[in-house]
C-alpha positions as CSV (number, residue, x, y, z in Angstrom):
1,M,0.0,0.0,0.0
2,R,1.2,3.5,-0.9
3,I,0.2,6.3,1.4
4,L,1.1,9.9,1.5
5,A,0.9,11.6,4.9
6,L,1.0,15.3,6.0
7,E,1.4,16.7,9.5
8,T,1.3,20.5,10.3
9,S,-0.4,20.7,13.7
10,T,2.6,22.2,15.6
11,E,5.5,24.5,14.6
12,Y,7.0,21.6,12.7
13,C,6.0,20.6,9.2
14,S,6.5,17.0,8.0
15,V,5.5,14.9,5.0
16,A,6.0,11.1,4.6
17,L,5.4,8.2,2.2
18,S,4.7,4.7,3.2
19,L,5.7,2.5,0.3
20,G,4.9,-1.2,1.0
21,G,5.9,-0.7,4.6
22,N,9.0,1.4,3.8
23,L,8.7,4.9,5.4
24,I,10.3,8.1,3.9
25,E,9.9,11.4,5.7
26,R,10.8,15.1,5.4
27,F,10.7,17.0,8.7
28,E,11.4,20.6,9.4
29,L,10.9,23.3,12.0
30,V,9.0,26.0,10.2
31,G,7.3,28.1,12.8
32,Q,4.2,29.6,11.1
33,R,5.4,29.0,7.5
34,H,3.5,25.8,6.8
35,S,1.5,27.3,4.0
36,E,4.7,28.6,2.3
37,L,6.6,25.3,2.5
38,L,4.3,22.3,2.6
39,I,3.6,22.0,-1.1
40,A,7.4,22.3,-1.9
41,M,8.2,19.6,0.7
42,L,5.5,17.3,-0.8
43,S,6.7,17.9,-4.4
44,D,10.3,17.1,-3.4
45,L,9.3,14.0,-1.5
46,L,7.3,12.6,-4.4
47,R,10.0,13.5,-6.9
48,D,12.8,11.9,-4.9
49,A,10.7,8.7,-4.4
50,K,9.7,8.7,-8.1
51,V,6.1,8.4,-7.1
52,K,3.1,10.3,-8.7
53,L,-0.1,11.1,-6.9
54,A,-1.9,8.7,-9.2
55,D,0.3,5.9,-7.9
56,L,-1.0,6.3,-4.3
57,D,-3.7,4.4,-2.5
58,G,-4.7,7.2,-0.2
59,I,-3.7,10.5,1.5
60,A,-3.6,10.8,5.3
61,F,-3.2,14.0,7.4
62,G,-2.7,14.9,11.1
63,A,-6.3,15.9,11.9
64,G,-5.6,17.4,15.3
65,P,-5.9,18.4,17.9
66,G,-3.3,21.1,17.5
67,S,-2.9,24.5,16.0
68,F,-6.2,25.6,14.4
69,T,-4.4,27.0,11.4
70,G,-2.1,24.0,11.1
71,V,-4.7,21.3,11.2
72,R,-6.8,23.2,8.6
73,I,-3.8,23.5,6.3
74,A,-3.1,19.8,6.5
75,C,-6.8,18.9,5.9
76,G,-7.2,21.4,3.0
77,T,-4.0,20.3,1.3
78,A,-5.0,16.6,1.6
79,Q,-8.4,17.4,0.2
80,G,-7.0,19.4,-2.7
81,L,-4.5,16.6,-3.6
82,A,-7.1,13.8,-3.2
83,L,-9.8,15.5,-5.2
84,G,-7.5,15.9,-8.2
85,A,-6.2,12.3,-8.0
86,N,-9.5,10.7,-7.0
87,L,-8.0,9.2,-3.8
88,P,-9.6,8.5,-0.4
89,V,-8.5,10.6,2.6
90,L,-8.0,9.7,6.2
91,G,-7.5,12.0,9.2
92,V,-5.4,10.6,12.0
93,C,-5.4,12.0,15.6
94,T,-2.2,13.7,16.4
95,L,-2.2,12.4,19.9
96,Q,-2.3,8.8,18.7
97,A,0.6,9.7,16.4
98,L,2.5,10.7,19.5
99,A,1.7,7.3,21.0
100,Q,2.7,5.5,17.8
101,A,6.2,7.1,17.9
102,A,6.8,6.7,21.6
103,N,8.1,3.2,21.5
104,H,6.1,2.3,24.7
105,S,2.9,0.2,25.1
106,R,1.1,2.5,27.5
107,V,1.2,6.2,26.6
108,V,-0.4,9.3,27.9
109,A,-0.2,11.9,25.1
110,A,-0.6,15.6,25.8
111,L,0.0,18.8,23.7
112,D,0.1,22.3,24.9
113,A,-3.3,23.9,23.9
114,R,-2.4,27.4,25.1
115,M,-4.6,29.4,27.4
116,G,-3.6,27.2,30.3
117,E,-5.0,24.1,28.8
118,I,-3.8,20.8,27.2
119,Y,-5.0,18.4,24.6
120,H,-4.9,15.0,26.3
121,A,-5.5,11.3,25.4
122,A,-4.2,7.9,26.6
123,Y,-3.6,4.8,24.6
124,E,-2.6,1.2,25.3
125,L,-1.1,-1.2,22.7
126,R,-2.8,-4.6,22.9
127,D,-2.0,-7.3,20.3
128,D,-0.2,-4.7,18.2
129,V,-3.4,-2.6,18.0
130,W,-3.8,0.8,19.8
131,Q,-6.7,0.9,22.1
132,T,-8.0,4.2,23.3
133,V,-8.0,4.4,27.1
134,S,-9.0,8.0,27.3
135,E,-10.5,9.9,24.4
136,P,-8.9,13.2,23.1
137,Y,-9.9,15.8,25.6
138,L,-9.3,19.5,26.2
139,C,-8.7,20.3,29.9
140,K,-6.4,22.1,32.3
141,A,-3.3,20.1,33.2
142,E,-4.4,19.6,36.8
143,D,-7.8,18.2,35.6
144,A,-6.3,15.5,33.3
145,P,-8.3,12.2,33.3
146,G,-6.9,9.4,35.4
147,V,-5.5,6.1,34.1
148,E,-5.2,2.8,35.9
149,G,-2.0,1.0,36.7
150,T,1.6,1.9,36.2
151,D,4.3,1.8,33.4
152,W,2.8,4.7,31.5
153,F,4.9,6.9,29.4
154,G,4.2,10.6,29.0
155,V,4.8,12.3,25.6
156,G,4.2,15.7,24.2
157,S,4.6,19.4,25.1
158,G,1.7,19.2,27.6
159,F,4.1,17.4,30.0
160,A,6.1,20.6,30.2
161,A,3.5,21.6,32.8
162,P,4.5,20.3,36.2
163,A,0.9,19.9,37.2
164,L,0.4,17.2,34.5
165,Q,3.3,15.2,35.7
166,R,2.0,15.5,39.3
167,C,-1.4,14.1,38.1
168,Y,0.3,10.7,37.3
169,A,3.2,10.8,39.8
170,A,4.4,7.2,40.3
171,Q,2.3,5.9,37.4
172,L,4.8,7.3,34.9
173,Q,8.0,5.4,34.0
174,G,9.3,8.4,32.0
175,V,8.4,11.6,30.1
176,D,9.4,13.1,26.8
177,D,7.9,16.6,26.7
178,T,9.8,17.5,23.5
179,A,8.0,14.9,21.3
180,V,5.8,16.3,18.5
181,P,3.6,14.5,16.0
182,H,5.4,13.3,12.8
183,A,4.0,12.5,9.4
184,V,5.8,9.1,9.5
185,A,3.7,8.1,12.5
186,I,0.6,9.4,10.7
187,A,1.5,7.2,7.7
188,A,2.1,4.1,9.8
189,L,-1.3,4.5,11.5
190,A,-3.1,5.3,8.2
191,V,-1.9,2.1,6.5
192,E,-4.0,0.1,9.0
193,G,-6.9,2.5,8.7
194,F,-7.0,2.4,4.9
195,S,-6.7,-1.4,5.0
196,Q,-9.8,-1.4,7.2
197,G,-11.7,0.7,4.7
198,M,-11.7,3.8,6.9
199,G,-10.7,6.2,4.1
200,V,-13.4,8.7,3.1
201,D,-14.1,10.9,0.1
202,A,-12.0,14.0,0.1
203,A,-15.0,16.3,0.5
204,L,-15.9,14.6,3.8
205,A,-12.5,15.0,5.5
206,Q,-12.6,17.0,8.7
207,P,-10.0,18.3,11.2
208,L,-10.5,17.2,14.8
209,Y,-11.4,20.3,16.8
210,L,-11.7,20.3,20.6
211,R,-12.5,24.0,20.6
212,N,-15.0,25.8,18.5
213,K,-14.5,25.7,14.8
214,V,-13.5,28.9,12.9
215,A,-13.6,29.8,9.3
216,F,-10.7,29.2,6.9
217,K,-8.3,32.1,6.7
218,T,-6.9,33.5,3.5
219,A,-3.6,31.7,3.8
220,E,-5.5,28.4,4.2
221,R,-7.7,29.0,1.1
222,E,-4.5,29.7,-0.8
223,Q,-3.0,26.4,0.4
224,I,-6.0,24.5,-0.9
225,A,-5.6,26.2,-4.3
226,L,-1.9,25.3,-4.4
227,A,-2.7,21.7,-3.6
228,K,-5.1,21.6,-6.5
229,M,-2.5,23.1,-8.8
230,L,-0.1,20.3,-8.0
231,N,-2.6,17.9,-9.6
232,A,-2.8,20.0,-12.8
């Protein structure tokens, strides 16, 4: 299966290809320049891999939670590419992508949501399949949902808040508060999703918002147009 994945929910921008299980990624710290750089990164990745959009089986994107602008850019770009190439689309939760990359079987994932809040979820790997222990949730660090047992690993910028680490205390075997979602993890999760028929028509793709939705901004509309041009 050939899957293209995009991830722009944080200050990092990444794109990845899964080609029969082999993963290739481009990853860069871009600040707020996702709309300027994403299409060029995608074009370079496809060219270097000698893959055309028409060769793909689907396009996946980091659906959030994360930066409002970032998740909309990823969603809009995936839609533009998929519409032109007649491909299914799959949104993947950025918190589950953190768990996928953590190399631990019990993961509490948390991203800084600003305004004194975090995006939070917990996952456990059972028989090589991620099970959701706690659904994605917006809360203050001190109000994070509890988990049972020990040997949990904390990942994501939300763990930079001491209050979140205190919530789990002895339940945590370690923390990586520098971890960010990567397109390569989005791609790995999407392969299973597409195999199960979870891909949808591009027009139905939606970001995962845990706060109120807001309208597309001018830069995001331009990003969708650029994605469509890549198919021309």
